[in-house]
C-alpha positions in Angstrom: 15.3 27.4 -25.3 14.7 26.6 -21.6 11.1 26.5 -20.2 10.2 29.5 -18.0 9.9 28.1 -14.4 8.8 29.7 -11.1 9.1 29.2 -7.4 6.8 30.5 -4.5 8.3 31.3 -1.1 7.0 32.3 2.2 7.5 35.8 3.5 11.1 35.1 4.7 12.1 32.9 1.6 10.9 29.5 3.2 9.4 27.0 0.8 7.1 24.0 1.0 10.0 21.8 0.2 12.3 20.8 -2.6 15.3 20.8 -0.2 18.1 18.3 -0.4 18.1 16.5 2.9 20.1 17.1 4.9 19.9 20.8 4.2 23.1 22.4 3.0 24.3 24.9 5.6 24.2 27.8 3.2 20.5 27.3 2.4 19.1 26.9 5.9 15.7 26.1 4.6 15.4 29.2 2.5 15.9 30.3 -1.0 17.9 33.6 -1.3 17.1 35.8 -4.3 20.0 36.0 -6.7 22.0 33.1 -5.1 22.4 29.8 -6.6 21.3 26.9 -4.4 23.9 24.3 -3.4 24.2 21.8 -6.2 22.4 18.5 -5.6 24.3 15.2 -5.8 22.9 11.9 -6.8 19.8 11.1 -8.9 17.0 13.7 -9.1 13.8 12.4 -7.8 10.6 14.6 -7.1 9.9 14.9 -3.4 13.1 13.1 -2.5 16.1 14.8 -4.1 16.2 18.0 -5.9 15.0 21.6 -5.9 11.2 21.9 -6.8 10.1 24.5 -9.3 6.9 24.8 -11.4 5.6 26.2 -14.6 3.1 29.1 -15.0 0.1 26.6 -15.4 0.7 25.4 -11.9 1.8 28.3 -9.8 -1.7 28.5 -8.1 -1.0 24.8 -6.8 1.9 26.2 -4.8 0.5 29.7 -3.7 2.5 31.4 -1.1 3.6 34.9 -0.2 6.0 35.6 -3.0 6.5 34.4 -6.6 9.8 34.5 -8.4 11.0 33.5 -11.9 13.7 30.9 -11.6 16.9 30.1 -13.6 18.0 26.6 -13.4 20.9 24.3 -14.4 20.7 21.0 -16.0 17.8 18.8 -16.8 14.4 18.9 -15.1 12.8 15.8 -13.9 8.9 15.9 -13.8 6.8 14.7 -10.9 4.1 12.1 -11.9 1.4 14.7 -11.3 3.0 17.1 -13.6 2.6 20.0 -11.3 6.3 20.4 -10.4 9.7 19.5 -11.5 13.1 19.1 -9.7 16.4 20.4 -10.9 20.0 20.1 -9.6 20.6 23.7 -9.1 18.4 26.9 -9.2 18.3 30.6 -8.6 15.5 33.1 -7.9 15.9 35.7 -10.5 13.0 38.1 -10.8 10.3 38.7 -8.1 6.8 38.9 -9.6 5.7 42.2 -8.0 2.2 41.7 -9.2 1.8 38.5 -7.3 -0.1 40.1 -4.3 -3.2 39.8 -2.5 -5.1 42.3 -4.6 -4.2 40.7 -7.9 -5.1 37.3 -6.6 -8.4 38.6 -5.4 -9.3 40.2 -8.7 -8.2 37.1 -10.6 -10.6 35.0 -8.4 -13.4 37.5 -9.1 -12.7 37.2 -12.8 -12.8 33.5 -12.7 -16.0 33.6 -10.6 -17.7 36.0 -13.2 -16.7 33.5 -16.0 -18.3 30.7 -14.1 -21.4 32.7 -13.4 -21.8 33.6 -17.0 -22.3 29.9 -17.8 -25.5 29.9 -15.6 -28.7 31.1 -17.2 -30.0 32.7 -14.1 -27.1 33.0 -11.4 -28.2 33.4 -7.8 -28.2 37.1 -7.0 -26.3 36.2 -3.8 -23.4 34.7 -5.7 -23.2 37.7 -8.1 -23.3 40.1 -5.1 -20.5 38.1 -3.4 -18.3 38.6 -6.5 -19.1 42.3 -6.7 -18.2 42.8 -2.9 -15.1 40.7 -3.2 -14.0 42.9 -6.2 -14.8 46.0 -4.1 -12.8 44.7 -1.2 -9.8 44.0 -3.5 -9.9 47.6 -4.5 -10.3 49.0 -0.9 -14.0 49.9 -1.4 -15.6 47.4 1.0 -15.0 46.4 4.5 -14.1 43.1 6.0 -17.6 42.9 7.6 -19.2 43.5 4.1 -16.9 40.8 2.6 -17.9 38.4 5.4 -21.6 38.9 4.9 -21.3 38.4 1.2 -19.3 35.2 1.8 -22.1 34.0 4.1 -24.7 34.7 1.6 -22.7 33.1 -1.2 -22.3 29.9 0.9 -26.0 29.8 1.4 -26.7 30.0 -2.3 -24.0 27.3 -2.9 -25.8 25.0 -0.5 -29.1 25.7 -2.1 -27.7 24.9 -5.4 -26.2 21.6 -4.1 -29.7 20.5 -2.9 -31.1 21.3 -6.2 -28.4 19.4 -8.0 -28.9 16.4 -5.7 -32.5 16.2 -6.7 -31.7 16.4 -10.4 -31.3 13.3 -12.6 -27.7 12.0 -13.2 -25.9 13.3 -16.1 -25.2 10.9 -19.0 -21.6 10.2 -20.1 -21.6 12.5 -23.1 -22.7 15.4 -21.0 -20.1 14.7 -18.5 -17.5 14.5 -21.3 -18.7 17.9 -22.5 -18.2 19.4 -19.1 -14.7 17.9 -18.8 -13.8 19.6 -22.1 -15.3 22.9 -20.9 -13.5 22.6 -17.7 -10.1 22.2 -19.4 -10.8 25.1 -21.8 -11.8 27.3 -18.8 -8.6 26.3 -16.9 -6.5 27.2 -19.9 -8.2 30.6 -20.2 -7.8 31.3 -16.5 -4.0 30.6 -16.6 -3.6 32.7 -19.7 -5.6 35.5 -18.0 -3.4 35.2 -14.7 -0.2 35.3 -16.7 -1.4 38.6 -18.4 -2.2 40.0 -14.9 1.2 39.0 -13.6 3.2 40.1 -16.8 4.6 36.6 -17.1 
């Protein structure tokens, strides 16, 4: 069974890359939904030769206006970073309609709330910023309210950074625990985003 893969594009179908240079005349720097890309000749090599696509765990790395499910032909060759793959030929099949500003803002709020839950007494400015951002995503706060909350949250972050700078260095065991917690949080975030997007 083939792995589910995705592609993000700009508003007019343009992408960050993954083209075969020189560009085939048919493609003209865009991916056209429902049409197969021109087959790639030669050895597939990430960032050099092939069409770039990604999995659900890395769609945020390539955020753009639109998100599509992708059908591909042949083998996938992974990039060393593991955040993208290249294939010989691909087609945008299903536009993910829930990939929009509102959903992504609400997802960011969900992530922020989970991070704040790890803090015994989170700064009220940070909590308020998340509340305002959620209201803005739902059309219940203005741009001015969002900007004011953003400024207050940055003040809170700067204050926290100074407090952290004065604190003692963490030992290796604590750092390892934080690494494990970060990885678990990332996995939970990706699963929640997939649910929000119906992936």
